[in-house]
C-alpha positions as CSV (number, residue, x, y, z in Angstrom):
1,M,0.0,0.0,0.0
2,P,1.3,3.5,-0.8
3,I,1.9,5.9,2.0
4,S,-0.5,8.7,2.5
5,D,-0.8,12.1,4.1
6,E,-2.4,10.4,7.1
7,D,1.0,8.8,7.9
8,G,3.5,10.6,10.1
9,D,6.7,12.0,8.7
10,G,8.8,9.2,10.1
11,T,6.6,6.5,8.5
12,R,6.5,8.4,5.2
13,S,10.3,8.8,5.2
14,V,11.0,5.1,5.9
15,R,8.3,3.7,3.5
16,A,8.4,6.2,0.6
17,G,8.8,4.7,-2.8
18,L,9.2,1.1,-1.7
19,P,7.9,-1.5,-4.2
20,D,5.2,-4.0,-3.2
21,P,6.9,-6.7,-1.2
22,V,8.0,-9.8,-3.0
23,A,8.9,-13.0,-1.3
24,Y,12.6,-13.4,-0.8
25,E,13.4,-10.1,-2.4
26,P,14.9,-7.0,-0.6
27,A,12.6,-4.3,0.6
28,L,14.6,-1.8,-1.5
29,P,16.0,-3.4,-4.6
30,G,19.7,-2.7,-5.4
31,P,20.8,-0.3,-8.1
32,V,20.2,-1.3,-11.7
33,F,23.3,-0.7,-13.8
34,A,22.2,-0.8,-17.4
35,A,22.8,1.3,-20.5
36,H,20.3,-0.8,-22.5
37,F,17.6,-3.3,-21.9
38,H,16.4,-6.4,-23.8
39,L,14.0,-4.8,-26.3
40,P,12.3,-7.1,-28.8
41,G,9.9,-5.6,-31.3
42,E,8.4,-2.1,-30.8
43,P,9.9,-0.1,-27.9
44,K,6.8,0.0,-25.7
45,G,8.3,-1.2,-22.4
46,P,8.9,1.0,-19.4
47,Y,12.7,0.7,-19.8
48,T,14.4,1.0,-23.2
49,Y,17.6,2.9,-22.8
50,G,19.6,4.1,-19.8
51,R,19.4,7.8,-20.7
52,D,15.6,7.7,-20.6
53,E,14.5,5.6,-17.6
54,N,16.0,3.3,-15.0
55,P,14.2,1.2,-12.4
56,T,16.3,2.7,-9.6
57,W,15.2,6.2,-10.6
58,T,11.6,5.0,-10.7
59,H,11.7,4.0,-7.0
60,L,13.4,7.3,-6.0
61,E,11.1,9.5,-8.1
62,R,8.1,7.8,-6.5
63,A,9.6,8.3,-3.0
64,I,10.3,12.0,-3.5
65,G,6.9,12.5,-5.0
66,E,5.2,10.9,-2.0
67,L,7.2,13.2,0.3
68,E,6.6,16.4,-1.6
69,A,2.9,15.7,-2.3
70,P,1.7,12.6,-0.6
71,P,-1.6,11.2,-1.9
72,S,-4.6,11.7,0.3
73,E,-6.8,8.9,1.6
74,N,-9.4,9.8,-1.0
75,G,-6.9,9.4,-3.9
76,G,-5.8,13.0,-4.3
77,A,-3.7,14.1,-7.2
78,A,-0.4,12.2,-7.7
79,A,2.9,14.0,-8.0
80,H,5.3,13.6,-10.9
81,T,9.0,13.7,-10.0
82,V,12.0,13.8,-12.3
83,V,15.5,13.2,-10.8
84,F,18.6,14.8,-12.2
85,A,22.4,14.6,-11.8
86,S,22.6,17.7,-9.6
87,G,20.5,20.5,-8.2
88,M,21.6,22.9,-10.9
89,A,20.6,20.4,-13.6
90,A,17.1,20.5,-12.0
91,V,17.0,24.3,-11.8
92,S,18.1,24.6,-15.4
93,A,15.5,22.0,-16.6
94,V,12.6,24.0,-15.2
95,L,13.8,27.4,-16.5
96,L,14.9,26.2,-19.9
97,S,12.0,23.9,-20.6
98,Q,9.4,26.6,-19.7
99,A,10.9,29.9,-20.9
100,K,11.8,30.8,-24.5
101,A,13.1,33.9,-26.3
102,G,10.9,36.9,-25.6
103,D,9.6,35.5,-22.3
104,T,10.2,37.1,-18.9
105,V,11.4,35.3,-15.8
106,V,11.5,36.7,-12.3
107,L,14.3,35.6,-10.0
108,P,15.3,36.4,-6.4
109,D,18.3,38.7,-6.2
110,D,19.5,37.2,-3.0
111,G,19.3,33.5,-3.9
112,Y,21.8,30.8,-4.5
113,Q,25.1,32.2,-5.8
114,A,24.8,30.3,-9.1
115,L,21.6,32.1,-10.1
116,P,23.5,35.0,-11.6
117,L,25.1,32.5,-14.0
118,V,21.6,31.2,-14.8
119,R,20.5,34.8,-15.5
120,E,23.4,35.3,-17.9
121,Q,22.4,32.1,-19.8
122,L,18.7,33.0,-19.9
123,E,19.5,36.5,-21.3
124,A,21.8,35.0,-23.9
125,Y,18.8,32.9,-25.1
126,G,16.7,36.1,-25.4
127,V,14.8,35.7,-22.1
128,Q,14.3,38.9,-20.1
129,V,15.1,38.5,-16.4
130,R,13.9,40.7,-13.6
131,T,15.0,40.3,-9.9
132,A,13.8,41.4,-6.5
133,P,14.6,40.4,-2.9
134,T,13.0,37.5,-1.2
135,A,11.7,39.3,1.9
136,G,8.5,41.2,1.9
137,E,7.1,39.4,-1.3
138,A,9.0,42.1,-3.3
139,Q,8.9,39.9,-6.4
140,I,5.2,40.7,-6.8
141,A,6.2,44.1,-8.3
142,E,8.0,42.4,-11.1
143,L,5.3,40.0,-12.3
144,T,3.6,41.9,-15.0
145,G,4.0,39.9,-18.3
146,A,6.1,37.2,-16.6
147,R,6.2,33.6,-17.8
148,L,7.7,32.2,-14.6
149,L,8.4,33.2,-11.1
150,W,11.3,31.6,-9.3
151,I,11.1,31.6,-5.4
152,E,13.8,30.6,-3.0
153,S,12.5,30.4,0.5
154,P,14.3,30.3,2.9
155,S,16.9,32.1,0.8
156,N,20.4,30.8,0.7
157,P,22.5,32.1,2.4
158,G,20.6,35.0,4.0
159,L,17.6,32.9,5.3
160,D,14.9,35.4,4.4
161,V,11.4,33.9,4.0
162,C,8.6,35.1,1.8
163,D,4.9,34.2,1.9
164,I,4.8,31.6,-0.8
165,R,1.0,31.4,-1.1
166,V,0.7,35.2,-1.5
167,L,3.3,35.1,-4.3
168,V,1.8,32.1,-6.0
169,D,-1.6,33.7,-6.0
170,A,-0.2,37.0,-7.5
171,A,1.8,35.1,-10.1
172,H,-1.0,32.9,-11.2
173,E,-3.3,36.0,-11.5
174,A,-0.6,37.5,-13.7
175,G,-0.5,34.3,-15.8
176,A,2.9,33.1,-14.6
177,L,4.0,29.7,-13.5
178,V,5.7,29.4,-10.1
179,A,8.8,27.3,-9.1
180,V,10.0,27.1,-5.5
181,D,13.5,26.0,-4.6
182,N,12.8,23.8,-1.6
183,T,16.4,22.7,-0.9
184,L,16.9,24.3,2.5
185,A,13.5,23.3,3.9
186,T,13.3,19.8,2.4
187,P,9.8,18.2,1.9
188,L,9.5,17.6,5.6
189,G,9.9,21.3,6.3
190,Q,7.8,22.7,3.6
191,R,5.5,21.6,0.7
192,P,5.5,24.2,-2.0
193,L,2.9,22.3,-4.1
194,D,0.5,22.4,-1.2
195,L,1.0,26.2,-1.2
196,G,0.0,26.3,-4.8
197,A,3.4,26.3,-6.6
198,D,3.6,24.5,-10.0
199,F,7.1,23.1,-9.4
200,S,9.0,22.1,-6.3
201,V,12.7,22.0,-7.1
202,A,15.7,21.0,-4.9
203,S,19.2,19.9,-4.7
204,G,19.1,16.4,-3.2
205,T,22.8,16.8,-2.5
206,K,22.0,18.6,0.8
207,G,19.5,17.9,3.5
208,L,17.4,15.4,1.5
209,T,20.1,12.8,1.5
210,G,22.2,14.3,4.3
211,H,25.6,12.5,4.1
212,G,27.6,14.8,1.8
213,D,28.5,11.9,-0.5
214,L,26.4,12.3,-3.7
215,L,25.1,14.9,-6.2
216,L,21.4,14.9,-7.1
217,G,18.6,17.1,-8.0
218,Y,14.9,16.8,-8.6
219,V,11.7,18.5,-9.9
220,T,8.3,17.6,-8.6
221,C,5.0,18.9,-10.0
222,R,1.3,17.7,-10.1
223,D,0.7,18.7,-13.7
224,A,1.6,15.8,-16.0
225,E,2.2,18.1,-19.0
226,L,4.7,20.3,-17.1
227,A,6.4,17.2,-15.8
228,A,6.7,15.8,-19.4
229,K,8.4,19.0,-20.6
230,V,10.9,18.7,-17.7
231,R,11.5,15.0,-18.4
232,R,12.0,15.7,-22.1
233,W,14.6,18.3,-21.2
234,R,16.5,15.7,-19.2
235,K,16.5,13.4,-22.1
236,V,17.8,16.1,-24.5
237,V,20.7,17.3,-22.3
238,G,21.4,13.9,-20.7
239,A,21.5,15.3,-17.2
240,I,20.8,12.0,-15.6
241,P,21.8,10.6,-12.1
242,G,23.9,7.5,-11.9
243,P,22.0,4.4,-10.6
244,M,24.3,4.2,-7.5
245,E,23.6,7.8,-6.6
246,A,19.9,7.3,-7.0
247,W,20.0,4.2,-4.8
248,L,22.0,5.9,-2.1
249,A,19.6,8.8,-2.1
250,H,16.6,6.5,-1.7
251,R,18.4,4.6,1.1
252,S,19.1,7.9,2.8
253,L,15.5,9.0,2.8
254,A,14.7,6.5,5.5
255,T,16.5,8.7,8.1
256,L,15.2,12.0,6.8
257,Q,12.8,12.7,9.6
258,L,15.3,11.6,12.2
259,R,18.0,13.9,10.7
260,A,15.6,16.8,10.1
261,D,14.3,16.8,13.7
262,R,17.8,16.4,15.3
263,Q,19.4,19.0,13.1
264,G,16.6,21.5,13.4
265,S,16.4,21.3,17.2
266,S,20.2,21.6,17.4
267,A,20.2,24.6,15.0
268,L,17.7,26.4,17.1
269,A,19.8,25.7,20.2
270,V,23.0,27.0,18.5
271,A,21.2,30.1,17.3
272,T,19.8,30.7,20.7
273,A,23.3,30.4,22.2
274,L,24.7,32.9,19.8
275,Q,22.0,35.5,20.5
276,G,23.6,38.6,22.0
277,H,27.2,37.3,21.7
278,P,29.4,40.4,21.3
279,Y,31.3,39.0,18.3
280,V,28.1,38.0,16.4
281,D,26.1,40.3,14.3
282,G,23.2,39.8,11.9
283,L,22.2,36.4,13.4
284,R,19.5,34.7,11.3
285,Y,17.5,31.5,11.9
286,P,13.8,31.4,10.9
287,G,13.0,29.3,14.0
288,L,14.0,32.0,16.4
289,P,10.9,33.8,17.7
290,D,12.5,37.2,17.1
291,D,13.9,36.5,13.7
292,P,12.5,38.9,11.0
293,A,11.2,35.9,9.0
294,H,9.7,34.0,11.9
295,S,6.1,35.1,11.6
296,V,5.9,34.1,7.9
297,A,7.9,30.9,8.4
298,V,5.6,29.5,11.1
299,R,2.6,29.9,8.7
300,Q,4.1,27.7,6.0
301,M,7.0,25.7,7.4
302,R,6.8,22.6,9.7
303,R,10.5,22.6,10.3
304,F,13.0,25.5,10.0
305,G,16.1,23.7,8.7
306,C,19.6,23.2,9.8
307,V,21.3,26.4,8.6
308,V,22.2,29.3,10.9
309,S,23.9,32.5,9.5
310,F,25.7,35.3,11.2
311,T,28.4,37.9,10.5
312,L,31.7,38.2,12.3
313,P,33.7,41.5,12.5
314,D,35.8,41.0,9.3
315,K,37.3,38.4,7.0
316,E,40.4,37.7,9.2
317,F,38.2,37.2,12.3
318,A,36.0,34.8,10.3
319,E,39.0,32.8,9.0
320,R,40.4,32.5,12.6
321,F,37.1,31.3,13.8
322,L,36.8,28.7,11.1
323,G,40.3,27.5,11.8
324,A,39.7,27.1,15.5
325,L,36.6,24.9,15.2
326,R,37.1,21.3,16.2
327,L,33.7,19.7,15.4
328,V,32.7,21.8,12.4
329,D,34.3,21.3,9.0
330,D,35.3,24.3,6.9
331,A,33.4,23.1,3.8
332,T,30.7,24.3,1.5
333,S,27.2,22.9,1.0
334,F,24.8,22.2,3.9
335,G,22.4,19.7,5.3
336,G,24.8,16.9,6.2
337,V,25.1,14.9,9.4
338,R,28.5,16.4,10.0
339,S,28.4,20.1,10.8
340,T,30.0,22.5,8.3
341,A,30.6,26.2,8.1
342,E,32.2,28.6,5.7
343,R,32.9,32.2,5.0
344,R,30.4,32.6,2.2
345,G,32.1,35.6,0.7
346,R,35.0,33.6,-0.5
347,W,33.0,32.4,-3.5
348,G,31.7,35.8,-4.8
349,G,28.2,36.0,-6.1
350,D,26.6,36.5,-2.7
351,A,25.9,40.1,-1.5
352,V,27.2,39.4,2.0
353,P,29.8,40.9,4.2
354,E,33.3,39.5,4.2
355,G,32.8,38.1,7.7
356,F,29.5,36.4,6.9
357,I,29.3,32.7,8.1
358,R,26.9,30.1,6.9
359,L,26.8,27.3,9.5
360,S,25.1,24.0,8.8
361,V,24.3,22.2,12.0
362,G,24.8,18.4,11.9
363,A,23.8,15.5,14.1
364,E,26.6,15.8,16.7
365,D,25.6,16.4,20.3
366,V,24.4,19.9,20.4
367,E,26.1,20.6,23.8
368,D,29.4,19.7,22.2
369,L,28.8,21.9,19.2
370,I,27.9,25.0,21.3
371,V,31.0,24.6,23.4
372,D,33.1,24.3,20.3
373,I,31.6,27.3,18.6
374,I,31.8,29.6,21.6
375,R,35.4,28.5,22.2
376,A,36.3,29.2,18.6
377,L,34.8,32.6,18.8
378,E,36.9,33.4,21.8
379,E,40.0,32.1,20.2
380,A,39.3,34.2,17.2
381,G,38.6,37.4,19.1
382,G,40.0,36.9,22.6
383,P,38.2,35.7,25.8
384,L,35.2,37.8,27.0
385,D,34.2,38.7,30.6
386,A,31.0,37.0,31.6
387,A,29.5,40.5,32.0
388,A,30.0,41.1,28.3
389,M,28.1,38.0,27.2
C-alpha cells in the first residue's frame, strides 16, 4: 500500500517509494546498472535505454513525490518527479524547458550564488530576467507579463522567507508559473505544491540525502504536461543521475525525519546560544521567535532547517574562527550529518559581508557543538568577561 498524508513524517520517510513486497526479495532493490535493456519488437516497455529511464530512478522518483505531495486517503492528485544529476541540472531543466526567447522570468536577487550564471544564460537565449529580494514578497512588483516566477524560501544564504502562497496567487493571477527552490526546507519542512506552486525544485545533495556523498537534483509537480516537458529536457541534455547515486539517495530518505528533527532542534539551540554574543552580528534563523522571518515561516513551514547564518567582524576574524573549530568542518554545502561552516564571501556572487558565516548544524551532540563554537569565537577574538556576554 502506498503511504498517504495520514501517515506521520517518520513513517513516510521510511516507507516512501518502496515497491510492493515480493517473497525473498529485498525491501529496497539494489541499483540497476544498465545502458540498454532487452528490447524485442516495438519499444513499448517502461525501460528501453539508460538515458531515458531506469528502475532505480523510478523508485526514488516515486519516493520523493510521496514526500513532496503525498496522496490523500481519497486518492488526491499524484505528483510527478524527475530526478537529475545535480540540483543545478534540475534548476536549469525547469527554467529552460518553460521559458523561450521573448519571455520574462522573475528571479530572487538574494538566492543561490549560481543564479547570476543562470540569469546570464537566460539572457543569452533572449529571455528577459527581472530580480527582486525574497523578503516582503518584493517579487510581486516584477510579475507583469512574466512567464515564470522563481522563489527561493528560505533564501540561501541569507535565510529570508517570503509568503509563498501570496506570491503564488499573485503570479497565477498575472499568468505566470511558479517554481519554488525547496532545498533548504526539504519536503518535511515545507511543501510548495500544497502552497500552490507549480514546481518544487531542490538539490538532493544537501538535506534530503544528508551524508555529503552524492550529487542529485529533482523537480516535482502535479501537472503531467509540465512534468513531461521537464522529463524531455532531461533526455535532451542527458543530465541523468547514476543508478548508484539514486539508490544511495533513496536509502538515505529512511533517516530524513530523524535527521531533520535532530538538526533542526540543534540549529535552534545553536542560534539561541549565539544571540547577543558580542562578536556575532546579523544572526538569522527562521525558528528564532524574534527572527525577522519567523512570523511568515511559522505559517508555511513545519521545520525550519539546519542552517544558521551570522556575521563576524571581518574576513580575518572569520578565518580565525573557522580555523579554531574542532567539530565543524570548513566546507561548502549544507544539510549533512557532519556540521560544516564557511565564510560565504570567498566564492563571490553573494551580497554578504566578508565576515558572513553560513553554519550548517549536523547531528553531533548539540552541547558539544555549542561549546566548540563559543570556544572558537573566543580564540578568534579573545576571551570575554561574563558581563560582556
